N, C-alpha and C positions, 0 to 999 in steps of 0.2 A: 504494499499500499503506500510505503514511503517513497517509491521510487520517484515519483512526480514532485517531491517535496524539494524546495530549496535548500541549500546548505543550512541556511538560518531557520527556515521552519522545521528542519530534522533536529538541528541545534534544540529548537524550543521543547522538540517533544522529549527530546532527551533530558533536557532540565527540568521538565513536568516531571519525569518518572524518578531523576534525583530528588526533587522536592518530597514527593511522596515516600521516597526510601528513606530519607533522611529524619522524616516524623514516624517513620514505623506505621505508615498506613498502607492497608490492605490493598488500595485502589488507586489508581490516578484519576482523579475528576477534573472536572472544569476548574476549578478555584486552583489547582496546582498549575494546569495549562496558562491559565491567565497570569499567575505568579511567575511563570516561566516566560512569558512575552516580556513582563515588567523587567525582569532579571537580566534577560538578553539586552533591554536598553536601547535596542535599534530596528529598523525595519519599519515596513510601512503601517503595521498595528500602533506601534507607540506612537508614530509619527501622527496618527489620526488623532489619537488621545491627547497628544500635546497641542493639536491644532484647536481641539475643543475645549482647551484651557483647563485640562485635567491636570491636577497635581498628582503626578504617578508617585511620587512619594507618601502621600496620603493615600492613594489607592492601594499601594502595597501593603499600608498598615492596615488596612482594612479587610484585604484578602488574609493577611497574616491572621487576624482575628478568627476569619471564617476557619482557616486549616487548623487553628489551635481547639477548636470544636470538635474537629473529626477525632473520633477515638483511634489511640494507636494500638498496634497489637505486636505479636511478635511474628516476624515475618522469616521464611525459609528460603524465598528467593526475590525475584523482582515483582512489584505489586502489580497487579493486573489492571487494563483500562476499565471504569466501572461504565455501567450500562449508559449513563449520562456522557459520559466523555465519548463512548463510542457514538452516540447520537450526534454528538457537536461533530465530530469528524465525518460523520456520514453528510451532515449538513455544510462542511467545509467542502468536500469533494462535488456536491451539488453545486455549490456556488462557483467553483472552479469549472465545471462543465458546462453551466449555465453562462457563464462569459466567455466559453470557448478559449479557455488558457491551457495551455499544455503544461503548466507548472502550478504548483500551492505554494504560496508564500504566507507570510505571518498575516497579510491582508485577508487571505481567504480563511485563516485561522479565526480572525477576529470576526469576521462575517459568520461563521460557523458558531461562534459562542452567541452571537446575537440572534441568529435564525432559529438556534436550537432551544429559545427560551430557557436558557438554563439557569441555574442557581445563581450563578455569577451576576445575572442581571439585575438582581437586586442590590448587589455592592456597588455595580457600576453605576446605577442611578442614585444610590447614596452619595457616589462621589460627583455627582452632579450631571452625570452623562446622559444625554437624551440619547434613548437608543436608536429612534429612527434618524435621528441627524447623524449619528455616529455611521450608521449604516449607509446613508446618502453620500456622506463624505468619502467612505472607503470606496463607494462604487464611482464617484467623481474622479478619485485619483487612479483607479485601475484603468488601464489602456491595453488591448492587445499588443502583446510585444513578444519578442524570443524568451526564451527560457532564461532568467535572471540567475547569476551565480549566488547573490548573497541577499536576496530580499527576505 
């Protein structure tokens, strides 16, 4: 599934898994993915949040609070993707296909988070993000182009 992901998008998925593992969470969820996008600190997804005047440090703190409420467990291996994260990734792939792109970047991951109506949407709203505006801005910034290497 990750073969169409840009290097940055792949790195974000790896960071999300590391976020879950470091907290001893059994599953990787949308909050881990959002935290990974913020932790990466670059890419179009973070650019959209900054253009919306979101204080990414406050958003990161809010996501930390959500992740802190997730119960820890004893892991024997890598955490699995939660059903909710799988829905986000499915929405991400749908966005990629809908826009006729041959890659998946962080912008598609953000659209997937917004489309899937995931639990992080409440966190985004709490940080002052208008979800429709975020979606529209992301779509405006998307252009058909060749496979980027670092988006």
